[in-house]
C-alpha positions as CSV (number, residue, x, y, z in Angstrom):
1,G,26.6,-13.3,16.3
2,L,23.3,-12.2,14.9
3,L,21.6,-9.8,17.2
4,A,18.1,-10.1,15.7
5,L,16.4,-11.0,12.5
6,V,14.5,-8.3,10.6
7,L,12.0,-9.5,8.0
8,T,10.6,-7.0,5.5
9,G,7.7,-7.5,3.2
10,V,6.3,-10.5,5.2
11,L,3.5,-12.0,3.1
12,G,3.3,-15.5,4.6
13,G,5.4,-18.5,4.3
14,S,7.9,-17.3,6.9
15,A,6.9,-19.8,9.6
16,A,10.0,-21.9,9.1
17,V,12.3,-18.9,9.4
18,E,10.5,-17.7,12.5
19,K,10.9,-21.2,14.1
20,A,14.5,-21.4,13.2
21,A,15.2,-18.0,14.7
22,K,13.3,-18.9,17.9
23,D,15.2,-22.1,18.3
24,A,18.4,-20.2,18.0
25,G,17.3,-17.6,20.5
26,I,17.1,-14.8,17.9
27,P,14.2,-12.4,18.2
28,V,12.3,-11.5,15.0
29,V,11.0,-8.1,14.1
30,A,9.1,-7.9,10.9
31,M,7.0,-5.8,8.5
32,E,3.3,-6.3,8.4
33,V,2.8,-9.8,9.7
34,T,-0.9,-8.9,10.2
35,P,-2.1,-6.1,8.0
36,D,-4.8,-5.0,10.5
37,G,-2.3,-4.6,13.3
38,S,-3.6,-7.6,15.2
39,E,-1.3,-8.7,18.0
40,E,-1.7,-12.4,17.1
41,I,1.7,-12.5,15.5
42,G,3.0,-15.9,16.8
43,D,6.7,-16.0,17.7
44,I,7.5,-12.6,16.2
45,A,8.7,-10.1,18.8
46,G,7.1,-7.2,17.1
47,Q,5.9,-5.8,13.8
48,V,5.8,-2.5,11.9
49,I,2.5,-2.2,10.1
50,Y,1.7,-0.2,6.9
51,G,-1.6,1.1,8.3
52,R,-3.6,-0.1,5.3
53,D,-6.9,0.6,7.0
54,Q,-5.9,4.2,7.6
55,Q,-4.6,4.5,4.0
56,A,-7.9,3.1,2.7
57,Y,-9.9,5.5,4.9
58,V,-8.0,8.6,3.7
59,A,-8.1,7.6,0.0
60,A,-11.8,6.7,0.1
61,N,-12.7,10.0,1.8
62,L,-10.6,12.0,-0.6
63,M,-12.4,10.3,-3.5
64,A,-15.8,11.0,-1.9
65,Q,-14.9,14.7,-1.6
66,M,-14.0,14.9,-5.2
67,F,-17.0,12.9,-6.5
68,P,-19.8,12.7,-3.9
69,G,-22.0,9.6,-4.4
70,A,-20.1,8.5,-7.5
71,Q,-19.4,5.0,-8.8
72,V,-15.9,3.7,-8.0
73,A,-13.9,0.5,-8.3
74,T,-11.0,-1.0,-6.5
75,N,-8.6,-3.9,-7.2
76,K,-6.3,-6.5,-5.8
77,F,-3.6,-8.8,-7.2
78,A,-4.6,-12.1,-8.9
79,V,-2.1,-13.9,-6.6
80,P,-3.7,-13.8,-3.1
81,V,-1.6,-11.5,-0.9
82,P,-3.2,-10.9,2.5
83,S,-2.1,-7.3,2.9
84,I,-3.3,-6.4,-0.6
85,N,-6.6,-8.2,-0.2
86,Y,-7.0,-6.4,3.1
87,Y,-6.5,-3.0,1.5
88,A,-9.0,-3.7,-1.2
89,E,-11.6,-4.8,1.4
90,R,-11.0,-1.7,3.5
91,A,-11.0,0.6,0.5
92,A,-14.4,-0.8,-0.5
93,F,-15.7,-0.5,3.1
94,W,-14.6,3.1,3.6
95,A,-15.8,4.1,0.1
96,T,-19.2,2.8,0.8
97,D,-19.2,4.4,4.3
98,A,-18.4,7.7,2.5
99,G,-21.4,7.4,0.3
100,L,-19.6,6.1,-2.9
101,E,-21.0,3.2,-4.9
102,V,-18.4,0.5,-5.2
103,V,-19.3,-1.3,-8.4
104,A,-16.4,-3.8,-8.7
105,T,-13.3,-5.2,-7.0
106,V,-11.2,-7.0,-9.7
107,D,-7.8,-8.6,-10.0
108,N,-4.7,-7.2,-11.6
109,P,-3.4,-10.3,-13.3
110,S,0.3,-9.3,-13.5
111,D,0.8,-6.6,-10.8
112,D,1.9,-4.1,-13.4
113,V,0.6,-1.3,-15.7
114,T,-0.3,-3.7,-18.5
115,G,-2.3,-5.7,-16.0
116,G,-4.0,-2.6,-14.8
117,E,-5.1,-1.8,-18.3
118,S,-6.5,-5.3,-19.0
119,M,-8.4,-5.5,-15.7
120,A,-9.9,-2.0,-16.2
121,G,-11.2,-2.4,-19.7
122,P,-14.2,-4.6,-19.0
123,I,-15.2,-2.5,-16.0
124,L,-15.0,0.7,-17.9
125,S,-17.2,-0.8,-20.6
126,K,-19.7,-2.0,-18.1
127,Y,-19.8,1.2,-16.0
128,P,-19.5,4.2,-18.3
129,D,-20.3,6.6,-15.4
130,L,-17.4,5.3,-13.3
131,K,-15.5,8.3,-11.8
132,G,-12.8,6.8,-9.5
133,W,-10.5,3.9,-8.8
134,L,-8.8,3.0,-5.6
135,A,-5.8,0.8,-6.5
136,Y,-3.5,-1.1,-4.2
137,N,-0.4,0.1,-6.1
138,D,0.8,2.8,-8.6
139,A,1.1,0.4,-11.5
140,S,-2.6,-0.6,-11.3
141,A,-3.7,3.0,-11.0
142,M,-1.6,4.1,-14.0
143,G,-3.0,1.2,-16.0
144,V,-6.5,2.3,-15.2
145,T,-5.7,5.9,-16.3
146,A,-4.3,4.5,-19.6
147,A,-7.4,2.4,-20.2
148,S,-9.7,5.2,-19.3
149,K,-8.1,7.6,-21.8
150,A,-8.2,4.9,-24.5
151,A,-11.9,4.5,-23.8
152,G,-12.5,8.3,-24.0
153,M,-13.4,8.4,-20.3
154,D,-12.0,10.4,-17.4
155,V,-11.5,8.1,-14.4
156,T,-9.5,9.4,-11.5
157,A,-7.2,6.8,-10.1
158,F,-5.4,6.8,-6.8
159,G,-2.3,4.7,-6.4
160,Q,-0.1,3.5,-3.5
161,N,3.7,3.2,-3.0
162,G,5.0,6.6,-4.2
163,E,7.2,5.1,-6.9
164,D,9.4,7.4,-9.0
165,A,7.3,6.5,-12.0
166,A,4.2,7.5,-10.2
167,L,5.6,11.0,-9.5
168,E,6.4,11.3,-13.2
169,A,2.9,10.1,-14.1
170,I,1.3,12.7,-11.8
171,K,3.3,15.4,-13.5
172,A,2.2,14.1,-16.9
173,G,-1.5,13.9,-15.9
174,N,-1.5,10.1,-16.0
175,L,-2.1,9.6,-12.3
176,A,-4.2,11.6,-9.8
177,L,-2.5,10.6,-6.5
178,T,-0.1,8.3,-4.8
179,L,0.9,7.6,-1.2
180,E,4.6,7.9,-0.6
181,P,5.3,5.5,2.3
182,P,7.4,6.4,5.4
183,V,10.2,3.9,4.5
184,V,12.9,5.6,6.5
185,D,10.7,5.6,9.6
186,W,9.8,1.9,9.0
187,A,13.5,1.0,8.9
188,R,14.3,3.0,12.0
189,Q,11.5,1.2,14.0
190,L,12.6,-2.2,12.7
191,V,16.3,-1.7,13.7
192,A,15.4,-0.2,17.1
193,G,13.0,-3.0,17.7
194,A,15.6,-5.6,16.9
195,Y,18.2,-4.1,19.3
196,L,15.7,-3.7,22.1
197,A,14.3,-7.2,21.7
198,K,17.8,-8.7,21.7
199,A,18.5,-6.8,24.9
200,G,15.5,-8.4,26.5
201,T,13.3,-5.4,26.4
202,E,9.7,-6.0,25.7
203,I,8.7,-4.1,22.6
204,P,5.2,-3.3,21.3
205,K,3.6,-6.0,19.3
206,S,2.6,-3.5,16.6
207,V,4.0,-0.1,15.7
208,Y,2.4,2.3,13.2
209,V,4.4,5.3,12.1
210,G,1.8,7.0,10.0
211,P,0.5,6.8,6.5
212,G,3.3,8.7,4.8
213,T,2.9,11.6,2.3
214,Y,0.1,11.9,-0.2
215,V,1.4,13.3,-3.5
216,S,-0.8,14.9,-6.2
217,A,-0.5,17.6,-8.8
218,A,-0.6,20.2,-6.0
219,N,2.6,19.1,-4.4
220,V,4.4,16.8,-6.8
221,D,7.0,19.4,-7.8
222,S,8.3,19.5,-4.2
223,A,8.0,15.7,-3.6
224,Q,11.2,13.8,-3.2
225,P,11.5,10.7,-5.4
226,L,11.3,7.5,-3.4
227,T,14.7,6.4,-4.8
228,D,16.3,9.6,-3.5
229,I,14.7,9.1,-0.1
230,I,16.1,5.5,0.2
231,N,19.5,6.5,-1.1
232,G,19.6,9.5,1.3
233,A,18.9,7.1,4.2
234,Y,21.7,4.9,3.1
235,A,24.1,7.9,2.8
236,G,22.9,9.3,6.2
């Protein structure tokens, strides 16, 4: 029978699955039930969190080192996603804490590069001195860079997710930085948690394995594409 149920990318709406699993005596281990690592996770045995607050802290402070006191913007997705909204909130908080001026938090309407371009256009027009952008994903950041170049500006955009396209964009000068997540460590913790929970061992409510690897022009040539990391884990 099923040992345990592992849910990845939990964004809400999983209550029925959790209840069915509980009724069947199947422990649930999930990804990011609560983005802030809160232990109020209901019937879930445990969760692995992305560490979005930590990610936002590092990104904001890197931006502040590059452009002290500068104007910056951040964004979220037009469809409300708690984890994305939380990252945008924390990015704005830490940017302000680091002395940056957060002039806008806007929505990417389509969660892709085109959406990143369309959301950035009005902000770039309104704030011609804008220096940086803290995006929740690589596509948004790449869209910002494209819109910035089209406007004759030079806005430094930081992305998240470490996608293969992001590494190529960094090499081409179309993205400043991305965060390559520790997907293999996430998977290990999820599977270990599932086995331990099924065995009756109490597991931590929240596990954080670290932010991952930040990739920029300085180390992109030695960075492993995310697809290769995932395929390597399968092969291993």
